[in-house]
All heavy atoms as an XYZ file, in Angstrom:
694
protein
N       0.445     12.655     35.875
C      -0.149     11.737     34.951
C      -0.365     10.396     35.627
O       0.495      9.884     36.307
C       0.778     11.560     33.732
C       0.198     10.694     32.655
S       1.095     11.064     31.137
C       1.333      9.443     30.562
N      -1.531      9.809     35.456
C      -1.867      8.544     36.100
C      -1.137      7.419     35.420
O      -0.894      7.419     34.166
C      -3.382      8.298     36.061
N      -0.760      6.464     36.222
C      -0.066      5.312     35.674
C      -1.031      4.257     35.226
O      -2.022      3.969     35.897
C       0.848      4.723     36.727
C       2.186      4.334     36.204
C       3.053      3.832     37.307
N       3.109      2.372     37.109
C       3.698      1.559     37.927
N       4.260      1.992     38.992
N       3.752      0.284     37.640
N      -0.798      3.674     34.096
C      -1.667      2.603     33.566
C      -1.434      1.301     34.377
O      -0.360      1.094     34.845
C      -1.409      2.364     32.095
N      -2.457      0.456     34.434
C      -2.380     -0.766     35.110
C      -1.971     -1.944     34.229
O      -2.192     -3.090     34.570
C      -3.693     -1.103     35.821
O      -4.722     -1.171     34.824
C      -4.083     -0.051     36.833
N      -1.427     -1.640     33.067
C      -1.058     -2.694     32.091
C       0.295     -2.332     31.482
O       0.743     -1.192     31.593
C      -2.129     -2.760     30.974
C      -2.299     -1.501     30.246
C      -1.519     -1.165     29.155
C      -3.286     -0.569     30.618
C      -1.691     -0.010     28.442
C      -3.466      0.551     29.924
C      -2.689      0.901     28.878
N       0.887     -3.332     30.893
C       2.137     -3.091     30.171
C       1.848     -2.749     28.731
O       1.012     -3.348     28.089
C       3.022     -4.350     30.227
C       3.610     -4.617     31.600
C       4.633     -5.733     31.557
O       5.398     -5.817     30.547
O       4.640     -6.494     32.523
N       2.557     -1.739     28.237
C       2.382     -1.370     26.855
C       2.900     -2.469     25.930
O       3.718     -3.256     26.254
C       3.221     -0.123     26.552
C       2.715      1.086     27.335
C       3.609      2.293     27.121
N       3.493      2.832     25.775
C       2.639      3.787     25.364
N       1.841      4.335     26.281
N       2.625      4.217     24.158
N       2.254     -2.590     24.712
C       2.695     -3.564     23.754
C       4.064     -3.147     23.162
O       4.377     -1.953     23.182
C       1.694     -3.629     22.571
C       0.331     -4.160     22.970
C      -0.779     -3.389     22.701
C       0.187     -5.362     23.583
C      -2.075     -3.843     23.052
C      -1.073     -5.843     23.952
C      -2.193     -5.079     23.649
N       4.820     -4.104     22.669
C       6.073     -3.729     22.043
C       5.797     -3.115     20.670
O       4.659     -3.138     20.167
C       7.030     -4.901     21.940
C       6.515     -6.053     21.122
O       5.609     -5.856     20.294
O       7.021     -7.181     21.278
N       6.782     -2.515     20.080
C       6.637     -1.739     18.863
C       6.118     -2.600     17.691
O       5.312     -2.155     16.914
C       7.975     -1.112     18.451
C       7.867     -0.127     17.344
C       6.969      1.079     17.656
O       6.964      1.548     18.782
O       6.257      1.565     16.714
N       6.565     -3.875     17.642
C       6.066     -4.744     16.556
C       4.573     -4.980     16.658
O       3.891     -4.927     15.627
C       6.837     -6.056     16.602
C       6.371     -7.143     15.571
C       6.639     -6.617     14.182
C       7.083     -8.442     15.858
N       4.090     -5.242     17.842
C       2.655     -5.484     18.042
C       1.870     -4.217     17.717
O       0.791     -4.319     17.068
C       2.376     -5.986     19.447
C       0.849     -6.060     19.701
C       3.004     -7.321     19.710
N       2.303     -3.052     18.139
C       1.667     -1.837     17.835
C       1.568     -1.583     16.329
O       0.555     -1.206     15.810
C       2.349     -0.629     18.483
C       2.137     -0.595     19.996
C       2.856      0.627     20.638
O       3.498      1.430     19.955
O       2.682      0.735     21.862
N       2.620     -1.859     15.607
C       2.657     -1.720     14.173
C       1.673     -2.677     13.526
O       0.903     -2.268     12.613
C       4.091     -1.985     13.606
O       4.994     -1.059     14.227
C       4.137     -1.818     12.092
N       1.636     -3.923     13.977
C       0.687     -4.913     13.438
C      -0.761     -4.459     13.735
O      -1.604     -4.648     12.876
C       0.970     -6.248     13.988
C       2.287     -6.866     13.464
C       2.607     -8.177     14.182
O       2.230     -8.497     15.266
N       3.414     -9.015     13.476
N      -1.009     -3.910     14.898
C      -2.318     -3.456     15.233
C      -2.771     -2.346     14.262
O      -3.892     -2.349     13.752
C      -2.401     -2.921     16.679
C      -2.424     -3.983     17.718
S      -2.273     -3.358     19.384
C      -3.694     -2.219     19.462
N      -1.848     -1.401     14.017
C      -2.179     -0.311     13.091
C      -2.427     -0.866     11.665
O      -3.339     -0.410     10.963
C      -1.056      0.729     13.044
C      -1.086      1.707     14.195
C      -0.093      2.805     14.011
N       1.285      2.362     14.109
C       1.974      2.275     15.276
N       1.401      2.631     16.380
N       3.201      1.858     15.246
N      -1.638     -1.792     11.217
C      -1.799     -2.380      9.903
C      -3.148     -3.101      9.733
O      -3.797     -2.934      8.730
C      -0.634     -3.348      9.564
C       0.673     -2.618      9.391
O       0.730     -1.448      9.132
N       1.754     -3.329      9.527
N      -3.551     -3.841     10.743
C      -4.790     -4.529     10.701
C      -5.955     -3.526     10.728
O      -6.919     -3.598      9.973
C      -4.928     -5.553     11.869
C      -6.371     -6.049     12.030
C      -4.004     -6.725     11.687
N      -5.823     -2.535     11.626
C      -6.832     -1.492     11.786
C      -7.138     -0.805     10.451
O      -8.292     -0.530     10.146
C      -6.359     -0.512     12.855
C      -7.346      0.580     13.182
C      -8.409      0.301     14.035
C      -7.177      1.833     12.720
C      -9.304      1.296     14.362
C      -8.062      2.848     13.076
C      -9.151      2.542     13.901
N      -6.104     -0.511      9.703
C      -6.269      0.228      8.433
C      -6.946     -0.586      7.370
O      -7.523     -0.036      6.417
C      -4.897      0.693      7.924
C      -4.295      1.775      8.807
C      -2.867      2.086      8.416
O      -2.342      1.509      7.477
O      -2.247      2.946      9.136
N      -6.988     -1.926      7.462
C      -7.623     -2.766      6.448
C      -9.124     -2.997      6.732
O      -9.778     -3.546      5.890
C      -6.931     -4.149      6.349
O      -7.162     -4.850      7.590
C      -5.445     -4.026      6.088
N      -9.585     -2.582      7.917
C     -10.972     -2.884      8.337
C     -11.899     -1.776      7.855
O     -11.495     -0.642      7.608
C     -11.063     -3.008      9.853
C     -10.172     -4.090     10.422
C     -10.179     -4.034     11.971
C     -10.642     -5.476      9.954
N     -13.200     -2.103      7.761
C     -14.247     -1.158      7.520
C     -14.370     -0.251      8.749
O     -13.899     -0.535      9.807
C     -15.580     -1.810      7.191
O     -16.098     -2.445      8.395
N     -15.092      0.851      8.603
C     -15.245      1.817      9.654
C     -15.872      1.175     10.931
O     -15.368      1.361     12.039
C     -16.150      2.977      9.145
C     -16.402      4.037     10.149
C     -17.307      5.091      9.545
O     -17.456      5.155      8.341
O     -17.840      5.910     10.302
N     -16.889      0.401     10.731
C     -17.563     -0.268     11.829
C     -16.608     -1.297     12.506
O     -16.531     -1.359     13.734
C     -18.804     -0.973     11.321
C     -19.640     -1.612     12.476
C     -20.896     -2.312     12.034
C     -21.273     -2.335     10.623
N     -22.458     -3.133     10.312
N     -15.914     -2.048     11.708
C     -14.996     -3.045     12.234
C     -13.815     -2.398     12.946
O     -13.279     -2.983     13.879
C     -14.503     -4.017     11.106
C     -15.648     -4.914     10.631
O     -16.579     -5.169     11.411
O     -15.557     -5.381      9.499
N     -13.378     -1.217     12.458
C     -12.312     -0.492     13.158
C     -12.712     -0.125     14.572
O     -11.976     -0.278     15.479
C     -11.938      0.766     12.390
C     -11.121      0.568     11.143
C     -10.797      1.862     10.448
O     -11.449      2.882     10.677
N      -9.772      1.831      9.622
N     -14.009      0.327     14.726
C     -14.485      0.662     16.059
C     -14.492     -0.556     16.934
O     -14.099     -0.476     18.107
C     -15.907      1.206     15.976
C     -16.045      2.628     15.404
C     -17.371      3.219     15.656
N     -18.531      2.394     15.264
C     -19.139      2.522     14.089
N     -18.738      3.474     13.235
N     -20.144      1.756     13.725
N     -15.021     -1.638     16.440
C     -15.142     -2.858     17.250
C     -13.712     -3.380     17.592
O     -13.516     -3.863     18.698
C     -15.883     -3.919     16.438
C     -17.340     -3.567     16.276
C     -18.061     -4.565     15.431
N     -19.461     -4.224     15.299
C     -20.293     -4.850     14.496
N     -19.902     -5.844     13.747
N     -21.571     -4.480     14.422
N     -12.785     -3.389     16.653
C     -11.427     -3.844     16.930
C     -10.797     -3.015     18.053
O     -10.203     -3.557     18.987
C     -10.575     -3.786     15.652
C      -9.143     -4.156     15.839
C      -8.742     -5.479     15.963
C      -8.147     -3.181     15.868
C      -7.471     -5.799     16.154
C      -6.817     -3.495     16.029
C      -6.461     -4.841     16.150
N     -10.908     -1.682     17.895
C     -10.322     -0.831     18.957
C     -10.992     -1.034     20.302
O     -10.299     -1.037     21.321
C     -10.537      0.662     18.468
N     -12.302     -1.262     20.292
C     -13.037     -1.466     21.538
C     -12.576     -2.766     22.208
O     -12.380     -2.844     23.421
C     -14.512     -1.490     21.307
N     -12.412     -3.790     21.382
C     -11.942     -5.067     21.978
C     -10.536     -4.960     22.568
O     -10.274     -5.505     23.675
C     -11.895     -6.150     20.856
C     -13.245     -6.817     20.517
C     -13.067     -7.733     19.296
C     -13.749     -7.614     21.699
N      -9.640     -4.265     21.866
C      -8.298     -4.083     22.384
C      -8.332     -3.290     23.688
O      -7.625     -3.654     24.627
C      -7.434     -3.393     21.361
C      -7.174     -4.179     20.120
C      -6.402     -5.452     20.343
O      -5.525     -5.533     21.193
N      -6.750     -6.518     19.639
N      -9.115     -2.258     23.731
C      -9.198     -1.385     24.927
C      -9.781     -2.197     26.119
O      -9.283     -2.064     27.229
C     -10.031     -0.151     24.621
N     -10.814     -2.900     25.883
C     -11.429     -3.717     26.919
C     -10.504     -4.753     27.470
O     -10.453     -5.021     28.659
C     -12.705     -4.406     26.410
C     -13.903     -3.553     26.553
C     -15.115     -4.420     26.387
N     -16.289     -3.658     26.805
C     -17.535     -4.149     26.630
N     -17.746     -5.297     26.098
N     -18.542     -3.410     27.068
N      -9.700     -5.325     26.580
C      -8.792     -6.388     26.965
C      -7.710     -5.826     27.916
O      -7.257     -6.490     28.831
C      -8.094     -6.987     25.758
C      -7.250     -8.146     25.984
C      -6.721     -8.738     24.702
O      -6.595     -8.029     23.654
N      -6.417     -9.978     24.708
N      -7.317     -4.550     27.720
C      -6.287     -3.932     28.551
C      -6.817     -3.461     29.866
O      -6.056     -3.350     30.840
C      -5.624     -2.788     27.775
C      -4.817     -3.200     26.567
C      -4.393     -1.959     25.792
C      -3.649     -4.022     27.003
N      -8.095     -3.146     29.965
C      -8.695     -2.682     31.192
C      -8.467     -1.175     31.418
O      -8.441     -0.408     30.461
N      -8.347     -0.796     32.707
C      -8.237      0.614     33.031
C      -7.091      1.354     32.305
O      -5.942      0.878     32.369
C      -8.018      0.753     34.558
C      -7.991      2.184     35.033
N      -9.075      2.968     35.046
C      -6.943      2.947     35.443
C      -8.724      4.183     35.482
N      -7.422      4.185     35.710
N      -7.354      2.383     31.616
C      -6.358      3.150     30.886
C      -6.138      2.617     29.491
O      -5.454      3.302     28.677
N      -6.791      1.494     29.144
C      -6.599      0.940     27.811
C      -7.195      1.753     26.691
O      -6.651      1.792     25.589
N      -8.301      2.452     26.962
C      -8.972      3.208     25.931
C      -8.069      4.325     25.384
O      -7.880      4.498     24.191
C     -10.247      3.818     26.454
C     -11.144      4.400     25.344
S     -12.692      5.095     25.909
C     -13.453      3.699     26.694
N      -7.404      5.067     26.271
C      -6.531      6.128     25.846
C      -5.304      5.605     25.120
O      -4.858      6.196     24.129
N      -4.759      4.508     25.649
C      -3.581      3.897     25.029
C      -3.898      3.390     23.604
O      -3.153      3.670     22.629
C      -3.054      2.737     25.895
C      -1.969      1.940     25.259
C      -0.745      2.551     24.912
C      -2.144      0.600     24.935
C       0.259      1.775     24.359
C      -1.197     -0.117     24.319
C       0.036      0.477     24.053
O       1.034     -0.262     23.440
N      -5.016      2.694     23.431
C      -5.381      2.133     22.101
C      -5.692      3.319     21.173
O      -5.318      3.287     20.029
C      -6.569      1.183     22.245
C      -7.126      0.828     20.854
C      -6.160     -0.076     22.985
N      -6.361      4.347     21.657
C      -6.609      5.533     20.786
C      -5.350      6.153     20.330
O      -5.231      6.522     19.130
C      -7.475      6.527     21.594
N      -4.381      6.201     21.179
C      -3.033      6.744     20.789
C      -2.337      5.883     19.769
O      -1.840      6.389     18.776
C      -2.193      6.869     22.093
C      -0.765      7.338     21.856
C       0.079      7.216     23.100
O      -0.471      7.401     24.221
O       1.278      6.990     22.970
N      -2.343      4.554     19.989
C      -1.657      3.647     19.092
C      -2.302      3.606     17.705
O      -1.667      3.683     16.658
C      -1.640      2.215     19.649
C      -1.186      1.230     18.668
C      -0.713      2.185     20.893
N      -3.642      3.579     17.675
C      -4.375      3.457     16.389
C      -4.686      4.775     15.720
O      -5.081      4.786     14.581
C      -5.688      2.641     16.622
C      -5.534      1.245     17.140
C      -6.857      0.616     17.331
C      -4.665      0.452     16.201
N      -4.500      5.868     16.442
C      -4.749      7.184     15.844
C      -6.243      7.474     15.704
O      -6.608      8.163     14.762
N      -7.044      6.949     16.630
C      -8.482      7.250     16.604
C      -8.812      7.941     17.926
O      -8.025      8.096     18.778
C      -9.285      5.958     16.423
S      -9.211      4.808     17.722
N     -10.059      8.410     18.042
C     -10.478      9.086     19.231
C     -11.113      8.120     20.215
O     -11.511      7.028     19.875
C     -11.488     10.179     18.878
O     -12.729      9.584     18.532
N     -11.093      8.529     21.487
C     -11.718      7.700     22.532
C     -13.214      7.615     22.321
O     -13.854      6.634     22.673
C     -11.432      8.265     23.909
O     -11.849      9.624     24.044
C      -9.959      8.130     24.268
N     -13.824      8.637     21.630
C     -15.243      8.625     21.296
C     -15.517      7.457     20.346
O     -16.504      6.776     20.470
C     -15.650      9.961     20.702
C     -17.105     10.051     20.400
C     -17.475     11.437     19.811
C     -18.938     11.467     19.407
N     -19.261     12.761     18.838
N     -14.618      7.248     19.421
C     -14.772      6.146     18.478
C     -14.748      4.822     19.248
O     -15.535      3.910     18.948
C     -13.590      6.150     17.449
O     -13.675      7.383     16.679
C     -13.673      4.996     16.524
N     -13.889      4.698     20.187
C     -13.747      3.450     20.977
C     -15.040      3.261     21.821
O     -15.567      2.162     21.917
C     -12.507      3.430     21.835
C     -11.244      3.443     20.926
C     -12.494      2.223     22.732
C      -9.963      3.582     21.608
N     -15.555      4.330     22.393
C     -16.825      4.219     23.139
C     -17.966      3.758     22.240
O     -18.787      2.933     22.685
C     -17.163      5.584     23.765
C     -16.396      5.862     25.044
C     -16.920      7.046     25.798
N     -15.871      7.659     26.521
C     -15.169      8.721     26.165
N     -15.493      9.366     25.048
N     -14.201      9.217     26.881
N     -18.011      4.295     21.031
C     -19.064      3.804     20.091
C     -18.825      2.349     19.762
O     -19.783      1.571     19.573
C     -19.018      4.631     18.796
C     -19.642      5.978     18.969
C     -19.818      6.698     17.631
N     -20.697      5.917     16.788
C     -20.729      6.020     15.459
N     -19.887      6.844     14.849
N     -21.559      5.338     14.723
N     -17.579      1.898     19.699
C     -17.292      0.506     19.392
C     -17.725     -0.380     20.545
O     -18.212     -1.496     20.329
N     -17.589      0.099     21.764
C     -18.044     -0.715     22.943
C     -19.551     -0.811     22.888
O     -20.120     -1.934     23.112
C     -17.577     -0.002     24.230
C     -16.014     -0.176     24.352
C     -18.321     -0.623     25.426
C     -15.440      0.597     25.514
N     -20.235      0.268     22.497
C     -21.719      0.178     22.336
C     -22.045     -0.803     21.232
O     -23.009     -1.561     21.350
C     -22.273      1.546     22.003
C     -22.186      2.536     23.194
O     -22.003      2.084     24.322
O     -22.275      3.739     22.944
N     -21.324     -0.793     20.123
C     -21.518     -1.734     19.033
C     -21.377     -3.174     19.503
O     -22.135     -4.047     19.112
C     -20.527     -1.488     17.883
C     -20.827     -0.244     17.077
O     -21.878      0.361     17.264
O     -19.983      0.133     16.238
N     -20.361     -3.407     20.320
C     -20.143     -4.784     20.831
C     -21.286     -5.290     21.679
O     -21.685     -6.462     21.602
C     -18.816     -4.854     21.575
C     -17.521     -4.701     20.831
C     -16.348     -4.687     21.736
C     -17.364     -5.782     19.786
N     -21.851     -4.400     22.461
C     -22.955     -4.818     23.325
C     -24.199     -5.094     22.523
O     -25.024     -5.931     22.948
C     -23.238     -3.738     24.322
C     -22.076     -3.585     25.345
C     -22.206     -2.373     26.274
O     -23.184     -1.606     26.141
O     -21.321     -2.188     27.105
N     -24.362     -4.471     21.349
C     -25.534     -4.710     20.532
C     -25.283     -5.719     19.379
O     -26.139     -5.950     18.521
C     -25.989     -3.376     19.875
C     -26.437     -2.316     20.820
C     -26.694     -0.966     20.079
C     -27.652     -2.742     21.650
N     -24.101     -6.332     19.400
C     -23.670     -7.183     18.288
C     -24.609     -8.313     17.945
O     -24.929     -8.501     16.752
C     -22.261     -7.745     18.575
C     -21.519     -8.375     17.430
C     -21.374     -7.365     16.258
C     -20.170     -8.821     17.864
N     -25.193     -9.030     18.889
C     -26.082    -10.129     18.495
C     -27.286     -9.640     17.734
O     -27.847    -10.374     16.911
C     -26.475    -10.791     19.836
C     -25.458    -10.345     20.776
C     -24.923     -9.019     20.334
N     -27.772     -8.439     17.990
C     -28.954     -7.879     17.366
C     -28.644     -6.712     16.471
O     -29.389     -5.732     16.373
C     -29.993     -7.435     18.436
C     -30.374     -8.612     19.329
O     -30.577     -9.722     18.764
O     -30.506     -8.402     20.539
N     -27.528     -6.764     15.743
C     -27.028     -5.644     14.944
C     -28.005     -5.432     13.719
O     -28.085     -6.269     12.841
C     -25.618     -5.959     14.435
C     -25.056     -4.750     13.694
O     -25.616     -3.677     13.706
O     -23.966     -4.968     13.053
N     -28.702     -4.310     13.727
C     -29.624     -4.024     12.582
C     -28.897     -3.733     11.302
O     -29.459     -3.815     10.212
C     -30.421     -2.830     13.080
C     -29.558     -2.150     14.080
C     -28.720     -3.237     14.703
N     -27.597     -3.311     11.407
C     -26.863     -2.935     10.178
C     -25.885     -4.059      9.778
O     -24.924     -3.773      9.068
C     -26.115     -1.674     10.465
N     -26.140     -5.272     10.170
C     -25.247     -6.390      9.810
C     -25.148     -6.544      8.284
O     -26.141     -6.523      7.578
C     -25.737     -7.671     10.416
N     -23.883     -6.619      7.813
C     -23.684     -6.819      6.384
C     -23.636     -5.515      5.578
O     -23.309     -5.522      4.399
N     -23.987     -4.389      6.181
C     -23.929     -3.121      5.466
C     -22.581     -2.457      5.705
O     -22.135     -2.332      6.822
C     -25.048     -2.199      5.956
C     -26.421     -2.635      5.574
C     -27.518     -1.728      5.935
N     -27.129     -0.474      6.568
C     -27.893      0.264      7.383
N     -29.115     -0.171      7.625
N     -27.519      1.376      7.874
N     -21.964     -2.032      4.629
C     -20.676     -1.352      4.691
C     -20.717     -0.124      3.824
O     -21.172     -0.162      2.692
C     -19.523     -2.259      4.243
C     -19.417     -3.464      5.129
C     -18.209     -1.468      4.262
C     -18.371     -4.457      4.709
N     -20.309      1.016      4.367
C     -20.331      2.244      3.633
C     -19.296      2.205      2.523
O     -18.141      1.735      2.739
C     -19.989      3.432      4.571
C     -20.067      4.748      3.889
C     -19.685      5.901      4.802
N     -20.619      5.939      5.922
C     -20.455      6.754      6.966
N     -19.440      7.534      7.009
N     -21.316      6.768      7.966
N     -19.651      2.600      1.324
C     -18.760      2.658      0.234
C     -17.670      3.709      0.433
O     -17.884      4.694      1.097
C     -19.481      2.976     -1.117
C     -20.449      1.916     -1.573
C     -21.052      2.265     -2.895
N     -21.380      3.692     -3.081
C     -22.545      4.230     -2.840
N     -23.555      3.491     -2.433
N     -22.769      5.490     -3.029
N     -16.497      3.480     -0.164
C     -15.415      4.514     -0.070
C     -15.901      5.768     -0.651
O     -16.456      5.789     -1.763
C     -14.180      3.997     -0.794
S     -13.293      2.731      0.094
N     -15.686      6.881      0.077
C     -16.093      8.184     -0.416
C     -17.551      8.513     -0.130
O     -17.977      9.656     -0.397
N     -18.301      7.610      0.390
C     -19.695      7.825      0.720
C     -19.786      8.610      2.028
O     -18.816      8.744      2.777
C     -20.453      6.515      0.821
N     -20.956      9.109      2.317
C     -21.131      9.889      3.569
C     -21.017     11.347      3.290
O     -20.955     11.820      2.184
N     -20.944     12.090      4.388
C     -20.917     13.547      4.282
C     -19.648     14.003      3.690
O     -18.529     13.509      3.966
C     -21.052     14.135      5.727
C     -21.142     15.626      5.718
C     -21.420     16.133      7.093
N     -22.773     15.745      7.361
C     -23.339     16.060      8.519
N     -22.674     16.673      9.469
N     -24.606     15.708      8.758
N     -19.748     14.943      2.735
C     -18.572     15.462      2.055
C     -17.876     16.493      2.929
O     -18.455     17.238      3.726
C     -18.963     16.131      0.758
C     -19.731     15.252     -0.198
C     -18.880     14.079     -0.582
C     -19.695     13.202     -1.521
N     -19.264     11.822     -1.539
N     -16.561     16.551      2.800
C     -15.749     17.518      3.579
C     -15.889     18.873      2.980
O     -16.075     19.047      1.717
C     -14.270     17.057      3.610
C     -14.123     15.800      4.319
C     -12.672     15.443      4.391
C     -12.577     14.254      5.301
N     -11.953     13.256      5.292
N     -15.810     19.888      3.800
C     -15.920     21.280      3.299
C     -14.747     21.711      2.484
O     -13.667     21.421      2.604
C     -16.088     22.234      4.443
C     -17.381     22.072      5.123
C     -17.505     23.098      6.205
N     -18.790     23.000      6.878
C     -19.359     24.037      7.451
N     -18.807     25.142      7.480
N     -20.554     23.826      8.010
């Protein structure tokens, strides 16, 4: 297993990250996770995905969102709870 180039957050910070993450909209969750992963650098994406319980694909989409942020065509739009594709 490769060693990360950063120090892990302590348990209190990880808990606070999860608590904040759960209060955000879907789009803001992606962006928050992407910011945290970028801040940590190499290996940060996997670590943040583990802490927040999301996938690395979600974080990659968040990074793409951050790059398009100044020209966000969906600014101000938030999916209603329960909206979207129904589960089988």
